[in-house]
GUVO-194838 format. One line per 2 residues: for each residue x, y, z of N, C-alpha, C. Coordinates in steps of 0.1 Angstrom, whole numbers. Layout:
N
X/Y/Z/X/Y/Z/X/Y/Z  ...
***
This chain:
193
670/-879/-912/684/-878/-918/694/-880/-906  704/-888/-908/714/-891/-898/725/-880/-898
728/-875/-887/738/-865/-886/752/-872/-886  762/-865/-890/776/-871/-891/780/-875/-877
776/-867/-867/779/-870/-853/773/-883/-849  760/-885/-852/754/-898/-849/760/-910/-856
764/-908/-868/770/-919/-875/783/-923/-868  791/-914/-864/804/-916/-857/801/-923/-844
791/-918/-836/788/-924/-823/783/-938/-825  775/-941/-835/770/-955/-837/782/-964/-840
791/-960/-848/803/-968/-852/811/-970/-839  813/-960/-831/821/-961/-819/814/-971/-809
801/-969/-807/793/-977/-798/793/-992/-802  792/-994/-815/793/-1008/-821/807/-1014/-817
817/-1006/-816/830/-1011/-813/832/-1012/-798  822/-1010/-790/823/-1012/-776/825/-1000/-768
825/-988/-774/827/-975/-767/815/-971/-759  815/-973/-746/803/-970/-738/801/-955/-737
811/-947/-738/809/-932/-738/801/-928/-750  804/-934/-762/797/-931/-774/782/-936/-773
780/-947/-767/766/-952/-765/759/-943/-755  765/-938/-745/759/-928/-736/755/-915/-743
764/-911/-752/761/-899/-760/748/-902/-769  747/-913/-774/735/-917/-782/723/-917/-773
724/-922/-761/713/-922/-751/709/-908/-748  719/-899/-746/715/-885/-743/709/-878/-755
713/-882/-767/707/-876/-779/692/-880/-781  688/-892/-777/675/-897/-780/666/-899/-768
671/-898/-756/663/-902/-744/650/-894/-742  651/-881/-744/639/-872/-742/628/-876/-751
630/-878/-764/619/-881/-773/614/-895/-771  622/-904/-768/618/-918/-765/609/-918/-752
614/-911/-742/606/-910/-729/593/-904/-732  592/-892/-739/580/-885/-742/570/-894/-749
575/-902/-758/566/-911/-766/561/-922/-757  569/-928/-749/565/-938/-739/555/-932/-729
557/-920/-725/548/-914/-715/535/-911/-722  535/-906/-734/522/-903/-741/514/-915/-744
521/-927/-746/514/-939/-748/508/-945/-735  516/-945/-725/512/-952/-713/506/-943/-702
509/-930/-703/505/-920/-693/509/-924/-678  521/-930/-678/526/-934/-665/541/-931/-665
545/-922/-656/559/-918/-656/569/-929/-653  565/-937/-643/575/-948/-640/575/-959/-651
564/-962/-657/564/-971/-668/572/-965/-680  570/-952/-683/577/-946/-694/592/-946/-691
596/-945/-678/610/-945/-675/616/-960/-677  608/-970/-673/612/-984/-675/613/-987/-690
603/-982/-698/604/-984/-712/616/-977/-718  619/-965/-714/631/-958/-718/644/-967/-716
645/-972/-703/657/-980/-699/657/-993/-707  646/-999/-708/645/-1012/-716/648/-1010/-731
644/-999/-736/647/-996/-750/662/-995/-752  669/-988/-744/683/-987/-746/691/-999/-742
686/-1007/-732/692/-1020/-729/691/-1029/-742  680/-1030/-748/678/-1038/-760/687/-1033/-771
687/-1019/-772/695/-1013/-783/710/-1017/-781  714/-1016/-769/728/-1019/-766/731/-1034/-769
722/-1043/-766/724/-1057/-768/725/-1060/-783  717/-1053/-791/715/-1056/-805/720/-1045/-814
730/-1037/-810/735/-1026/-818/740/-1030/-831  745/-1042/-832/750/-1047/-845/740/-1047/-856
727/-1046/-852/716/-1046/-862/715/-1033/-870  720/-1023/-864/720/-1009/-870/729/-1009/-882
724/-1006/-894/733/-1005/-906/740/-992/-906  752/-992/-912/760/-980/-913/753/-969/-921
753/-957/-915/747/-945/-922/732/-944/-919  726/-953/-911/712/-952/-909/709/-946/-895
699/-938/-894/696/-932/-881/691/-942/-871  694/-940/-859/690/-948/-848/676/-946/-844
670/-935/-847/657/-931/-842/646/-941/-846  644/-944/-858/633/-954/-861/633/-967/-854
645/-972/-853/647/-985/-846/644/-983/-831  649/-972/-825/646/-970/-810/631/-968/-808
625/-961/-817/610/-959/-815/603/-972/-817  607/-980/-826/601/-993/-828/602/-1001/-815
613/-1001/-809/615/-1009/-797/606/-1003/-786  606/-990/-785/598/-983/-774/583/-985/-776
578/-984/-789/564/-987/-792/560/-1001/-789  569/-1010/-792/566/-1024/-790/566/-1027/-775
575/-1021/-767/575/-1023/-753/562/-1017/-746  558/-1005/-751/546/-999/-746/534/-1008/-750
534/-1013/-761/522/-1022/-765/522/-1034/-756  534/-1040/-754/534/-1052/-745/529/-1048/-731
533/-1037/-726/529/-1033/-713/514/-1031/-712  508/-1024/-723/494/-1022/-722/486/-1035/-723
491/-1045/-731/484/-1058/-732/485/-1065/-719  497/-1065/-713/500/-1072/-701/491/-1067/-689
489/-1054/-689/481/-1047/-679/467/-1045/-682  463/-1049/-695/449/-1048/-700/444/-1034/-697
452/-1024/-700/448/-1010/-699/447/-1004/-713  438/-996/-715/438/-988/-727/448/-977/-725
452/-972/-736/462/-961/-736/457/-949/-729  466/-942/-723/462/-930/-716/462/-918/-725
459/-907/-719/457/-895/-727/470/-890/-733  468/-882/-744/479/-876/-751/478/-861/-749
483/-857/-738/482/-843/-734/488/-833/-745  500/-837/-750/507/-828/-759/499/-827/-772
493/-838/-777/486/-837/-789/473/-828/-788  466/-830/-777/454/-822/-775/458/-807/-774
468/-805/-766/473/-791/-765/476/-785/-778  482/-793/-787/486/-788/-800/474/-786/-809
464/-794/-808/452/-793/-816/443/-782/-812  441/-780/-799/430/-772/-794/435/-759/-788
445/-759/-780/448/-748/-771/462/-743/-776  462/-730/-780/475/-724/-784/485/-725/-773
498/-727/-776/508/-728/-766/509/-716/-757  507/-704/-763/508/-692/-755/498/-691/-744
487/-697/-746/476/-696/-736/476/-707/-725  486/-716/-725/487/-727/-716/486/-723/-701
494/-713/-697/493/-709/-683/479/-703/-679  472/-697/-688/460/-691/-685/447/-699/-688
449/-712/-688/437/-720/-691/426/-718/-681  414/-716/-687/402/-715/-678/397/-728/-674
388/-728/-665/381/-741/-661/374/-748/-673  368/-740/-681/361/-745/-693/371/-752/-703
383/-746/-705/393/-752/-713/398/-765/-707  400/-766/-694/404/-778/-688/393/-789/-689
381/-785/-688/370/-795/-689/369/-800/-704  371/-791/-713/371/-794/-727/383/-804/-730
394/-801/-724/406/-810/-726/403/-824/-720  397/-825/-709/393/-838/-703/384/-846/-712
374/-839/-718/365/-846/-727/373/-851/-739  382/-844/-744/391/-849/-755/399/-860/-751
405/-859/-739/413/-871/-734/405/-883/-733  393/-882/-728/384/-894/-728/382/-900/-741
379/-892/-751/377/-896/-765/390/-903/-770  401/-897/-768/414/-903/-773/416/-916/-766
413/-917/-753/415/-930/-746/407/-941/-751  397/-939/-759/389/-950/-764/394/-955/-778
405/-948/-783/411/-953/-795/419/-966/-793  419/-974/-803/427/-987/-801/442/-983/-801
450/-992/-796/464/-990/-794/471/-985/-807  470/-992/-818/477/-989/-830/474/-976/-836
461/-972/-835/457/-958/-839/463/-948/-830  463/-950/-817/468/-941/-808/483/-939/-809
490/-950/-811/505/-950/-813/508/-942/-826  501/-944/-837/503/-937/-849/501/-922/-847
491/-918/-839/488/-904/-836/500/-898/-828  505/-906/-818/516/-901/-810/528/-898/-819
532/-908/-828/543/-907/-836/542/-896/-847  530/-894/-852/527/-884/-862/526/-870/-856
517/-868/-846/515/-855/-841/524/-850/-830  528/-859/-822/537/-856/-811/552/-855/-815
556/-866/-822/570/-867/-826/573/-862/-840  563/-858/-848/564/-853/-861/572/-862/-871
570/-875/-869/576/-884/-878/568/-884/-891  574/-887/-902/568/-888/-915/560/-902/-916
552/-903/-925/544/-916/-927/554/-927/-930  564/-925/-937/574/-935/-940/582/-939/-928
585/-929/-920/592/-933/-907/583/-940/-897  571/-937/-897/561/-944/-888/560/-958/-893
559/-960/-906/558/-973/-912/570/-982/-908  581/-976/-908/593/-983/-904/593/-987/-889
589/-977/-881/588/-979/-866/578/-990/-863  566/-989/-869/555/-998/-866/556/-1011/-874
566/-1012/-882/568/-1024/-891/555/-1028/-899  551/-1018/-906/539/-1020/-915/540/-1011/-927
533/-1013/-938/533/-1005/-950/528/-991/-947  533/-981/-955/529/-967/-954/513/-966/-955
507/-974/-963/493/-974/-965/486/-978/-952  492/-987/-944/486/-991/-932/487/-979/-922
498/-972/-922/499/-960/-913/488/-950/-917  487/-947/-930/477/-937/-934/463/-942/-930
460/-955/-931/447/-960/-927/445/-958/-912  456/-961/-904/454/-960/-889/452/-945/-885
459/-936/-892/457/-922/-889/443/-918/-893  439/-922/-905/425/-919/-910/415/-924/-900
415/-937/-896/405/-942/-887/406/-936/-873  418/-933/-869/420/-926/-856/412/-913/-856
414/-905/-866/407/-892/-867/392/-894/-868  388/-904/-877/374/-906/-878/368/-911/-865
374/-920/-858/369/-925/-845/369/-914/-835  379/-906/-835/379/-894/-826/368/-885/-829
366/-882/-842/355/-873/-846/341/-879/-841  340/-892/-844/327/-899/-840/325/-898/-825
335/-900/-817/334/-900/-802/330/-886/-798  336/-876/-804/333/-862/-800/319/-858/-804
315/-862/-816/301/-859/-820/291/-865/-811  294/-877/-806/285/-884/-797/284/-878/-783
294/-871/-779/295/-865/-766/287/-852/-766  276/-852/-759/267/-840/-758/273/-829/-750
283/-832/-742/289/-821/-734/299/-812/-742  302/-816/-754/312/-809/-763/305/-800/-773
309/-788/-775/303/-780/-785/305/-786/-799  295/-787/-807/296/-793/-820/306/-787/-830
308/-774/-830/317/-768/-839/331/-772/-837  335/-776/-825/349/-780/-822/353/-792/-829
343/-801/-831/346/-814/-837/352/-813/-851  348/-803/-858/353/-802/-872/367/-798/-873
373/-793/-862/387/-789/-862/396/-801/-862  391/-813/-859/399/-824/-858/400/-832/-871
392/-829/-881/392/-837/-893/400/-831/-904
***
């Protein structure tokens, strides 16, 4: 849902108001950066993606329709840039620390993590690293950014059914990876499905 403030800022930015565009940047920069970081696991690349996202947004701001939120469009740009970066560097996506923390370890216990919990987390990171880009990106948007299936479909420019499929296969592939890993307790795997 688009806030009244965002609608006004978009209109002002489209009219060339740089202060309004800067306010839009401030409004969205943290979530765009976190998404880029979760996908690439590289702070400098995530910062570049953040900057490139807003440069492209500024150049093509006229494409944003009146009354429409800027978020899906910005996420689409950021995800596409992250994809381009991973293809260019032939790297698999990096770990999704925030997703794993959310699934396995309660937030309250983060400072007191034991060595066993850290080892378990590393095993999960390895399994998530083996997911294909589109599945991993869908997981980031769904679990880390709390986007709806419809919003993810818009961001990834695909039907909602495709998003559901990517999430389904991502969870299945993650479960399969975890079941195959003999270092992981078997009961934990069922928490992910």
